[in-house]
N, C-alpha and C positions, 0 to 999 in steps of 0.2 A: 458760451452756453451758460444758462442759469444753473448754479450748483444746488440751489435750494429745492427746485422743482422735483428732481428724482426722489429726494429724501421724503418730501411731504406727500408725493403721490403714493409712495410705498407705505408711508405711515398711515394715511387715510384708509387704504385698503385693509391693512392689518387691524386698525382700530374698529373697522366695521365687520371684522371676522370673515372677510371674503377671500377666495382663492384668486390667483391670477387668471385662471381659466374662466371663472365666472365673470370677472370684471371685463376681461377681453371680449367675451361674448356680448355682454351688455353694452359695451362701448363700440362694438363692431370693428374690432381690430384683431390682428393675429396675436396669440399669446406671446410669441417670440418678440414681437414688436413692443408690446407692453412691458415685457421684461427688460428690453433695451432702454425704454423710457425710464423705468424705475432704477436702473443701474447707471443712468447717465451716459449710456453709450450712443444714444441717438437723441436728437432734439425734435420735439413734436411740433406740429403746425398749430396755427391759431384755432382751427376747427376742433382739434382734439382737446386743446386747453379749455375751450369754452364747454365742450361736451363733458369733460371730466369735472369741471367746476359745478355744472348742473347736476351731474350724477351724485356727487358727494354733498351737494347743497352748501357749497362754500364759494367764496369769491375767487376770481382769478388772481387778485393781489395776494390772497392767502396762499394759493397754490404756488405762486412764484416767490414766496418768502418775503414779500414786501410789507406784510402786516402780520403780527403775531396772533391775531384773532380771525376766526372763520368768516366773519362779516366783511373783512378787508378794511375795517376802519383804521385810520391813522390815529394812534393814541396820543392824547395830549395830557398835560398836567391835570386839567379839569375832569378828565374821565376816571381818574384814580381816586378812591374814597379818602376822606380826611382821616388822620389818625386822632386818637383821643387826646394826645399831648398837644396843647396849644402853646406854641413858642412865639411870643410877641416879637422878640428880636428878629426872628426869622421872617415874619410877615412884613416887618419894616424894611428888611434888607432888599426885598424884591428879587431875591435870587431864585429864578425859576428852576435852574438845574438842581439846586439844593433841595427845593421843595419836592420836585419830581422824584429824585433819587430816594429821598426819605420815604415817600409814599410807596415806591416800588419795593423797597426793602422791607418796610414794616408790614405791608399788606401780604407780601409773600411769606414772611415768617408766621403770620396769623394762619395762613393756609397750611403750612407745614405742621403747626401744632394742632390744627383741626384734624388733619389726617392721622397724626400720631394718636390723638384721642380715640379715633375710630379703630386704629390698628390694635391698640391696647397691649403694646409690648413694653414692659418696664425697661428692658435692656436697650431697646432701640431709642426710646424716649430719653433715657439717661445719656447715651453717647451722642445723639444728635444735639441735645441741649448743651452738652459740654463743648462740642465743636463750635456751636454758635457763640457761647459765652467766651471761649478762647479767642474767636475772631473779633468780638467786640472789645475784649480786653486789649488785644493787639492794636486795633484801630485807635483806641483811647490813648495808649502809650505813645503812638506816633503823633497824635494830635497834641499831646502834652509837650512835645518837643518844640512847638511853635514859639514858646517864650522861654528864654534861658533862665528867667527868674522863677519859673514854676518850681515848686518844692518837689525835689526828686525823692524825698523820704515817703511820699505817698505810696511808693512801691517797695516791696521787700526784695524783689529780684533785680540784680544789677543790670543796667542798660546793655552792658557788653555781652551778657549771656542770654538775656531775655528772648531775642528773636529765635535763637536756636532751640531753646527749651519750649517756647510756644509752638513752633512748627512741629517739633517732635511730638508734643502732646496732641496736636490736631491730627497728626498721622495715626497715632495709636487709637484715638477715638474713632477716626474714620474707618480703620480696619475693623474695630469692634462693631461699629454701626452697620457696616456692610454684612458682616457675619450674622448679626441679629436680624437684619432685613431679609436676608436669604432664607433664614429659618422660619420666617413668617409667610413664605410663599405658599399661600393656601387660598381656597375659594372664599374664605371669610374676610380676607384683606380687601380693602376697597380697590376697585378697578380705576386706574388713573389714566385718562386719555385727554386729549385736547378738548374734546366735546364735554367730558365730565367736569373738567376744570371750569369751563365757561358756564355750564349749567348750574353746577353746585355753588359756585362762588361769585358768579356774575362779575361785577366790577373789580372785586378783589382778584378774581381769576385773570382778568385782563392785566393786572399788575404783575402777576407771576409769569404769565406768558411773555410779557414785554421784557421782564428781567432776564428770562431764559434767552430770548433773542439777542438782547443787548450784550449779555455776558459772553455768549458763544461768538458773537461778532468780534468782541474784544479779544478773545482767546485766539481766534483764527487770524487776527491782524497782527499778532505779536511779532511774527517774522518780518513784517513790513515796517515796524517802528524803527 
């Protein structure tokens, strides 16, 4: 059974502000059957899959979780916008994975800060910014380990305690950010849906949706590693 289909089917209905009863009527199925589809208790046939894709104006590949965007397009490195930073050594290396991952991360961060600018919460901006800076700092420290001749005096925090202190600081900022975000739960905050990400941010939105899909696939695969 496809594990993504139930989640996306339910997500689309909620993003469109529809009840199960309304969707079941429109798709000519029993509400109980639609509920089973959304909970993953029953597997739908091809006829329903195509009908649901047409109903929500998305591709079947999107419904099945094969593509992170509603058009069903398979995302390649060329589909993600370039960043402003032009790294000549990177372009010479020809490392596609490096280029793609950089684009996914930088474009996604651009969207996060765009949304923060619209939300206008000083606390939320402060704590999410701190979380991101701590993650970058952590990644740089690990990268710094690749050459034993690198000067360790660039850091004030000893290598032995740094990982624990960084992770603790991230947890504190995360807790504060969640609290700030929940306090902003009002009609003035931007409505964030798959559709709004695609429409508002176009190709940058594609990067974020791809990052979400790739990251969740990685997390769900941890038990298999």
